[in-house]
C-alpha positions, -999 to +999 in steps of 0.1 A: +273+510+295+266+481+319+239+461+313+205+466+325+193+446+352+166+432+334+154+423+299+134+450+286+133+449+247+118+486+242+150+501+254+176+488+227+158+471+201+144+501+179+183+520+188+199+488+175+180+487+143+187+519+135+224+512+141+224+485+119+210+500+090+232+530+096+263+512+098+253+494+061+252+460+079+221+446+055+245+457+018+265+429+005+297+423+010+328+408+007+341+384-020+322+357-008+298+332-023+268+351-035+238+343-014+204+358-025+168+358-010+143+377-031+110+392-008+075+385-021+069+421-027+043+431-004+012+454-013+017+495-011-015+497+003-008+467+033+008+466+069+023+438+082+002+408+095+011+378+113+015+360+077+047+381+069+058+378+105+062+343+098+081+344+062+100+377+071+114+355+103+126+327+079+139+349+051+157+369+076+172+342+097+182+325+062+201+363+053+215+366+090+230+329+087+246+335+054+255+364+063+273+352+089+294+323+070+310+356+049+290+349+017+279+381-001+241+384+010+208+401-010+182+400+009+158+419-022+133+439-011+109+457-030+068+468-028+040+458-048+022+492-062-012+466-061-033+483-088-069+475-073-062+481-039-040+512-040-074+530-067-098+519-038-081+532-004-068+568-031-104+564-038-117+561-002-098+593+008-109+612-017-143+609+001-129+615+033-118+645+021-152+659+010-146+682-016-169+664-037-138+645-062-141+611-077-114+591-099-138+599-126-143+636-118-104+638-112-097+618-151-067+597-152-035+619-150-051+640-120-062+613-103-024+593-111-010+624-097-036+614-069-019+583-063+017+590-062+011+618-035-004+594-014+025+567-016+047+595-005+027+599+021+019+567+034+035+540+008+064+526+030+040+515+063+049+483+060+087+490+054+088+506+087+067+478+104+091+452+085+125+469+105+105+466+138+105+428+136+140+431+125+143+425+086+181+426+077+171+436+035+193+461+016+167+487+014+189+510-001+185+487-033+145+486-021+128+487-054+090+495-062+074+481-091+063+511-105+092+529-104+116+539-138+139+506-136+109+477-133+088+493-152+110+494-185+117+455-177+073+454-180+077+474-213+105+456-227+091+421-218+054+429-232+078+438-263+090+410-267+070+386-261+046+403-282+071+399-314+075+361-303+033+357-310+032+347-270+011+379-258-022+379-281-051+407-281-083+386-280-114+380-269-121+357-243-141+351-209-126+363-177-134+369-142-153+408-144-161+425-112-189+447-118-183+475-093-151+474-100-154+477-139-121+455-146-109+415-153-095+400-121-077+370-113-082+339-096-066+347-070-089+378-063-116+354-064-135+344-032-158+311-038-185+311-011-212+285-005-242+307-001-285+302-001-288+296-040-321+279-059-317+251-090-343+257-117-360+233-136-373+240-170-385+226-204-367+231-234-398+222-261-389+201-290-391+213-325-421+212-345-436+189-314-411+163-322-416+132-296-395+105-288-393+079-258-373+090-229-363+054-208-350+060-171-330+028-158-315+015-121-280+005-119-288-030-131-305-021-161-341-024-151-364+006-166-378+026-140-393+049-162-407+047-195-426+078-215-433+097-245-415+135-240-417+166-263-392+180-247-356+180-230-355+197-196-326+212-181-319+224-144-301+259-137-295+280-113-292+316-136-319+315-155-316+349-171-282+333-190-308+315-208-313+338-235-276+336-245-278+297-251-261+285-282-270+246-272-282+225-250-256+194-245-256+157-233-226+131-226-224+109-255-232+076-241-268+089-224-293+068-237-318+084-228-311+117-252-300+094-282-325+095-302-327+133-302-289+146-304-285+166-339-325+174-332-334+212-325-348+224-292-368+261-284-349+281-257-385+289-237-376+327-228-383+357-254-414+371-275-430+336-286-429+349-323-391+349-320-384+319-300-348+306-310-343+272-313-307+256-305-290+222-318-294+193-291-250+182-291-228+156-269-199+165-254-178+151-221-190+181-198-223+164-186-224+145-160-250+119-169-260+110-125-261+148-118-299+164-127-311+157-160-282+151-174-291+173-199-272+209-197-277+244-213-245+259-231-242+295-226-204+299-236-202+337-229-209+333-189-200+303-180-166+294-181-173+253-181-196+262-211-173+280-232-149+253-229-181+229-247-185+260-270-144+263-282-150+227-288-182+225-306-183+258-327-207+270-304-217+307-306-210+331-280-237+354-274-232+382-248-263+390-227-251+416-200-227+449-201-196+458-180-219+465-147-236+429-149-270+451-158-288+437-196-272+444-225-292+475-241-265+480-272-266+463-305-289+449-327-333+449-319-338+421-305-361+409-335-334+408-356-308+393-336-332+364-326-331+361-367-296+361-368-289+338-342-319+314-356-300+310-386-267+299-376-282+273-352-299+262-389-268+263-399-283+286-429-251+318-418-215+309-405-215+324-367-187+351-376-187+379-351-215+380-330-207+408-309-237+428-322-262+402-317-283+407-285-305+385-272-319+406-248-355+408-249-364+450-252-385+448-222-354+433-201-326+456-214-310+475-190-324+458-160-301+444-132-289+407-140-313+397-109-344+420-119-340+398-153-338+368-132-369+369-116-385+381-145-372+352-169-388+325-143-422+343-139-427+347-175-413+307-181-437+296-150-466+316-164-463+294-199-463+261-175-424+256-191-415+247-158-407+214-149-427+206-116-425+183-088-446+154-073-469+179-063-478+197-094-454+225-085-421+247-104-397+220-086-376+245-072-348+232-057-333+253-022-295+244-017-265+256-008-244+270-043-209+279-045-210+317-058-175+341-069-168+373-049-143+396-062-123+399-027-116+436-028-152+452-036-174+422-023-195+418-055-207+388-074-180+384-099-193+376-138-178+356-162-180+384-192-161+383-224-144+409-230-113+421-255-077+412-231-040+408-236-031+371-230+001+354-234+001+322-248+010+297-218+020+262-236+051+261-245+064+283-219+043+259-196+059+230-211+094+243-209+088+255-168+079+217-157+109+206-170+125+232-150+110+220-120+116+184-127+148+182-136+156+198-108+170+228-116+140+248-091+138+225-060+102+221-044+109+221-005+089+201+006+092+182-020+058+172-023+048+209-035+054+199-070+025+183-074+009+211-064+027+233-092+025+199-116-016+201-116-010+237-123+011+233-149-004+206-167-041+227-169-023+257-180-045+285-196-035+310-215-033+342-192-053+372-190-026+400-187-045+433-189-067+454-160-092+480-167-075+507-141-054+537-147-030+532-121-001+503-133+016+500-162+003+511-191+000+486-221+022+495-243+003+497-275-016+522-296-047+514-318-054+535-353-085+541-364-088+513-384-084+491-353-048+480-361-029+477-328+008+490-329+027+472-297+060+494-294+084+507-264+070+538-266+048+558-288+078+577-311+081+539-323+043+534-330+043+560-349+068+550-371+054+520-374+018+532-381+035+550-410+055+522-422+019+502-420-004+532-440+019+545-468+043+572-452+009+586-440+006+591-403-029+579-389-040+597-355-029+570-325-044+567-292-029+543-262-048+516-249-063+525-220-059+495-199-030+485-177-011+455-167-023+432-139+002+433-110+012+398-116+025+407-149+054+431-133+056+405-101+063+378-128+098+398-140+106+402-102+137+379-100+155+398-132+136+430-134+151+441-098+188+437-111+180+461-138+177+440-166+169+449-196+198+478-190+232+461-188+249+495-172+220+484-148+225+448-147+265+451-141+258+478-115+231+457-097+250+426-100+226+406-124+246+376-130+258+369-094+222+373-076+207+355-103+199+324-103+179+335-067+191+312-039+162+304-024+121+320-028+101+318+002+062+317-004+035+303+009+011+273-016-018+296-025+008+316-051+029+289-064+006+290-101+002+332-097+036+340-092+063+309-085+052+295-117+052+328-137+086+342-124+100+304-136+087+302-172+088+348-177+130+347-163+135+314-185+118+326-217+129+363-209+166+354-200+176+325-205+185+321-169+167+298-138+146+318-115+154+300-083+178+274-074+150+265-037+112+271-033+107+268+007+068+264+007+054+274+042+021+269+056-004+293+066-003+309+098-034+301+118-054+310+153-046+287+185-078+268+168-068+263+133-091+287+124-078+308+095-071+344+108-098+368+094-110+399+100-147+387+101-140+358+122-127+385+147-092+363+155-066+383+141-033+394+155-008+424+148+026+414+149+033+449+162+006+442+190+030+412+201+059+430+203+048+464+217+015+458+236-014+464+235-046+473+256-079+450+260-099+485+247-072+492+222-078+454+210-111+454+208-119+486+185-092+473+164-107+437+158-144+452+160-142+484+134-147+483+100-162+448+095-184+439+064-209+425+088-215+450+118-238+427+139-206+404+145-192+432+169-208+420+201-197+382+193-164+396+188-154+417+215-167+388+236-146+364+226-114+387+223-119+403+262-125+366+271-088+356+256-072+386+262-093+401+294-055+425+301-049+429+260-016+415+252+015+422+271+044+440+251+071+409+241+098+421+220+106+413+181+124+381+192+104+361+211+077+365+185+104+355+163+117+328+179+080+313+185+077+316+144+110+297+141+098+267+161+064+267+148+074+265+111+073+225+104+074+218+067+052+230+049+027+225+078+003+252+090+009+265+123-016+273+154+001+305+164-006+301+205+007+334+223+014+314+252+046+301+234+053+333+227+053+345+260+074+312+270+103+325+247+102+360+265+111+338+292+135+324+277+152+354+264+152+365+301+166+335+311+191+340+284+196+376+296+201+367+336+229+341+326+244+370+304+245+387+337+260+361+362+291+354+332+295+391+335+296+392+370+321+361+378+345+374+347+344+411+361+383+422+363+388+387+345+426+389+321+423+361+295+454+340+297+480+351+276+476+322+246+437+337+242+427+377+226+433+390+194+469+378+187+459+343+194+432+338+176+429+318+145+426+330+109+389+326+111+382+341+137+383+313+163+394+319+201+388+289+217+397+283+251+421+254+270+396+237+296+407+223+328+377+206+344+357+179+328+324+200+328+343+228+311+351+199+284+312+186+281+301+226+276+325+223+244+313+192+231+274+202+237+288+233+217+303+219+190+273+193+184+250+219+186+268+238+158+269+208+133+233+202+144+227+240+136+243+232+100+223+205+092+191+220+103+199+254+081+205+234+052+176+216+054+152+249+060+143+230+093+139+256+112+119+243+142+149+214+146+169+243+146+147+264+169+145+235+194+183+225+192+193+258+200+169+264+227+178+231+240+216+243+247+210+273+259+180+269+285+189+234+296+226+227+291+246+262+294+219+283+317+213+259+341+235+231+339+270+241+329+264+277+350+257+256+379+285+233+372+310+259+372+304+268+406+323+250+425+355+258+403+344+298+407+342+291+444+365+268+450+406+273+456+417+263+427+426+294+409+439+278+375+399+261+371+386+291+384+400+313+355+397+284+329+361+282+336+358+320+339+368+320+303+352+287+294+320+308+308+323+337+285+341+320+248+311+296+249+279+328+258+298+343+233+294+311+206+256+304+216+248+339+215+262+340+171+242+305+170+211+320+181+213+354+157+195+345+130+163+334+147+168+362+173+192+393+165+184+422+190+190+405+222+214+385+211+231+421+196+228+436+229+242+411+251+271+405+227+283+437+226+288+433+268+303+399+263+328+399+232+354+431+250+358+407+276+375+380+252+395+408+232+368+402+202+366+435+182+341+444+159+313+469+162+282+441+159+275+405+159+255+405+125+293+400+106+306+375+133+313+346+119+288+318+127+303+288+146+307+255+136+315+227+150+353+223+132+357+252+152+367+228+181+382+202+161+415+180+173+401+178+206+384+149+223+358+151+250+340+119+244+349+106+281+342+143+299+311+140+282+300+105+297+312+114+328+290+151+334+260+135+319+265+113+351+269+138+371+239+157+358+219+122+366+230+120+401+225+159+406+190+155+391+182+122+413+194+136+445+174+170+436+140+149+431+145+129+463+148+167+482+115+180+464+100+148+470+108+155+507+099+189+509+140+193+527+149+230+522+171+237+496+201+252+521+192+224+545+223+199+545+216+163+543+239+130+542+241+103+515+241+070+514+255+050+486+253+011+477+269-007+451+277+005+414+305-005+394+338+002+393+336+032+369+304+048+385+325+046+422+354+062+405+336+088+391+316+095+426+355+101+447+363+124+413+329+143+414+327+143+451+332+177+462+308+189+432+284+166+444+286+182+475+284+214+463+253+210+442+233+192+464+242+208+499+255+172+507+272+167+551+287+140+538+289+106+509+291+070+528+286+036+510+267+014+531+270-024+525+238-036+548+204-026+550+201+010+553+181+032+576+144+043+568+156+064+536+139+079+502+159+060+478+171+070+439+190+048+413+213+061+388+225+034+368+238+003+389+245+026+422+216+031+445+216+062+465+198+066+500+189+100+521+180+084+555+148+104+568+155+106+602+159+143+616+142+154+582+107+145+582+083+131+607+085+091+600+052+083+617+034+115+601+050+102+570+043+064+570+005+080+579+007+100+548+023+069+524-010+054+540-035+075+531-022+081+495-017+040+492-050+036+498-064+062+472-043+054+445-052+018+449-087+030+449-081+048+417-065+016+403-094-006+411-116+016+394-100+016+360-091-021+363-127-026+366-139-003+337-115-020+315-134-053+326-165-040+311-158-027+282-176-042+246-167-046+216-176-009+203-157+009+228-137+033+206-100+017+207-085+045+215-108+055+247-093+015+256-057+029+247-065+060+271-081+037+299-051+012+298-024+041+296-037+054+333-039+019+344-005+015+338+003+050+353-017+045+388+003+009+391+036+028+387+027+051+414+012+021+434+049+001+427+066+030+440+049+048+470+046+008+477+087+008+482+091+037+499+067+028+525+089-008+529+119+012+539+097+032+567+094+002+585 
């Protein structure tokens, strides 16, 4: 099939991908060294976004490159079951069906069946989209985290870690989503700055005791001295005061030294049952912030929880899972009495779960309703700190508030029973692996982020109160005993042994493991672990460690570190050799892409195109703040008045690679994609030129399949300097590509390949080949045809990892003319500099570089004079070294052909009025007579000299007036402007002088 006249990716991209996949091109093959990339599994609910397109492009480039090196490449595909997100999607679908069914009305088993039904129908959307990008992963090995194989790994990992004492069940503070009713990870918490209030209250000292309160300035001078019978605290959450276990001050805060160890009264609740709590010291309070005294409510704040743990302070829970004030537990009077006895040291602070310190009148209220009642009661009693105006001191100020990224609800620190993994020893081991270089970060500075997390590691909460996910393999009996087992039969056997042969009734823990737990096993659960037969079949020993993990900095701890630790703990192997950390893809202005900002770009819209109306609908539908729709539509129509044209996958991929600097966020500019579409078009047109000029060409007898070396190289024997030059540049570019791939410098790789393809091959070599192709030397013409085909074929192989579609389509046209067999470029060998070893093209390189400079200088003169490209002009030359004059004679015919020269003549004296140029020591003159109206040209130059002289004088005057207060950048900018005007003036003045 002949090559189409123009580049139209829609006509071949999908066809080529289907052919690749059907032919099994993406599967590991051969006996070369193994090379593995582990795809960060996208959520099964997700769709392809720009971050995916960025990271998948880089991973695919690496995979295609190593496949072409002859390595047994495995890009392990897969997807994550996304517990919370999937439950929400299926829940919304149930509501849309209108049958009145909900998660709870269906029950666990029926709801999970609905989830699987949804998965079969819609769960592979993102995988279809990844194919559109050109992702060359082995789909036949794709793993879903809920498949039987990884599910078995999850159970085995949980049981083994429990047997080692690393997994345990305990009551700890967690991030709790009161809408979804589940614990969530830190990564699922979105901290936002919102308007808030800081209330200031007095906690009276027990028994009316007083003390001298003294404040001093930085020099130690007394600024306030008064007698107080209270300690003041500030809080943004007054409703949690009911659960205070202490008031803490810094041990070096002299203001409160007299009352440390004494008791103070919580100023809320029925007066007759007011609780007393101790005043303690701890490093946590900041003496310079607020009053310097902090109320400690360990069950409702993570910092307070740590203080309580250090000081043995009881944890009094005030809210239920819906963030409403508790209604269960003991009556308030009894609870307050017991808590008071604990505070006074009269009773041990054992299990306090039954103690409910919420007064009866507040029980069942929403947390914010309770807040209003608490503030009102304290204020009415006169226990609010007052400002200078005598009114209660309430600061209105922005506060950071945690929100659930899925539900949008305010997250509540919540004390609850959960499953945890002990992380101290595993963390130390994970740090050792990174510090030793067994796991290497690229760029290396990211090890600092990794180190920060590992040095501050906390036990990991792994349970979630959901139905969709890996159910925790633990069973309970009525006595509260826990049996962790691989299956219910093993759990029953444990229970029977524990109960003297009697078999108690068991119920399985209803919770599931969070998705990060199964993701932490991904390097080896995808390889069949712990089933030895499956491990052998899937190449466990070959493909672990993973060669490189390509991922974002935001999950270095949540995923990368946990994979390092879990792989080491459970298999004794390293998870991966390299961790390549990418930046974020931002919009052209550097803003984070988000639905709320209305600046999201869909990769498929860049590939296939989208109308302005459809883009507006996509950006404004489903907004959490519908009022933003009008603003988003206006901005969208301004930026994309005609929508987005179809670019194809290759220009998008090349853009991503070109922007992939080491670890930096990238500003995605659609203009770059348009430029790289032009690049693909340039490559297409250059290929058409080569094919048209090699039609019917027969390879010399020494070329073709029979003459190829063992590694598949089919190098030409160049007859012209232009051929030798392009082959030298090919060797150099091949060497650069090898270096850039090894260093993960995709930006430098794209730059190097672009320069070679566009400038050196498509522009210069195509142009330099024309004299030979159109000359009388048939041997030079045939040699040039061979080199055109050979270098183009190698160039397509060089570019294939970055732009696989267009290179495949063009290669299938070029390869047969070189006698190269094979159905696809994907399995061809990647070019190496050694392909041209044994040839010294240094002299040719220098000669052709000189020729390029000559052609460029002469074309610039023609352009400045406005001479028609078809008009022949004479060239006068003067001076020059012996070498330059020899080159002038050597390249006489090429210079005449490429610059439409009527002749080349050396002159000794002053040349006639001419436009001049300089290449090395050789002065070039193109006589103006007959080319331009000399009088008109003199007048034009005089006007231009006057204008530029005026601009130069203005710039000089401006610089003279600058004072010391002018920013250095502004001064430097003006100096540069003056230099530019001066250079222009000098050049024009010289030209004017030559005209007389």
